[in-house]
C-alpha positions as CSV (number, residue, x, y, z in Angstrom):
1,K,0.1,0.2,-0.1
2,E,2.9,2.5,0.4
3,L,3.5,3.3,-3.3
4,V,-0.1,3.1,-4.4
5,M,-1.3,5.2,-1.7
6,G,1.4,7.9,-2.6
7,Q,3.7,6.9,0.4
8,V,7.2,6.8,0.2
9,H,9.2,5.5,3.2
10,H,12.6,6.4,3.7
11,E,13.9,2.6,4.6
12,S,12.0,1.5,1.2
13,R,14.0,4.0,-0.8
14,A,17.3,3.1,1.0
15,G,16.9,-0.3,0.3
16,F,16.4,0.2,-3.6
17,V,19.7,2.2,-3.6
18,V,21.6,-0.5,-1.6
19,I,20.4,-2.9,-4.3
20,I,21.2,-0.6,-7.2
21,S,24.7,0.2,-5.8
22,K,25.2,-3.5,-5.5
23,L,24.3,-4.0,-9.3
24,A,26.6,-0.8,-10.1
25,A,29.4,-2.6,-8.1
26,R,28.8,-5.7,-10.4
27,G,29.2,-3.8,-13.6
28,A,25.5,-2.8,-14.2
29,E,25.5,0.6,-16.4
30,G,21.9,1.0,-16.0
31,V,18.4,-0.2,-14.3
32,I,15.1,-1.4,-15.7
33,L,12.3,-0.4,-13.4
34,G,9.9,-3.1,-14.6
35,C,7.3,-2.1,-12.2
36,T,4.7,1.0,-12.5
37,E,5.4,2.0,-8.8
38,I,9.3,1.9,-8.7
39,P,10.0,5.2,-10.6
40,L,7.9,6.9,-7.7
41,L,10.4,5.3,-5.2
42,V,13.7,5.7,-6.8
43,S,15.2,8.5,-9.1
44,E,18.7,8.8,-11.1
45,A,19.5,11.3,-8.2
46,D,19.5,8.6,-5.8
47,A,20.5,5.7,-7.8
48,G,23.7,7.1,-9.4
49,L,23.0,5.3,-12.8
50,P,20.5,5.5,-15.6
51,L,17.2,4.2,-14.8
52,F,14.7,3.2,-17.4
53,D,11.0,3.5,-16.6
54,T,9.2,0.9,-18.9
55,T,6.0,2.7,-18.2
56,A,7.2,5.9,-19.9
57,I,9.2,4.0,-22.5
58,H,5.9,2.4,-23.6
59,A,3.7,5.5,-23.7
60,E,6.5,7.2,-25.6
61,A,6.5,4.3,-28.1
62,A,2.5,4.4,-28.3
63,L,2.5,8.3,-29.0
64,S,5.2,7.9,-31.8
65,Y,3.3,4.8,-33.4
């Protein structure tokens, strides 16, 4: 309910940042945000890596079709 209700808890954001940091340490050059709520939780400023919001990518593709 946290993200669906527009609430973001610091612990949730921090958890995602830790996961992204571990991925970066293993060589990740970007992260695919494959869930509609994740972009509400973490931003590129938080992550330090390019983030790919699949909802935005699909919407842009639909508009240009």
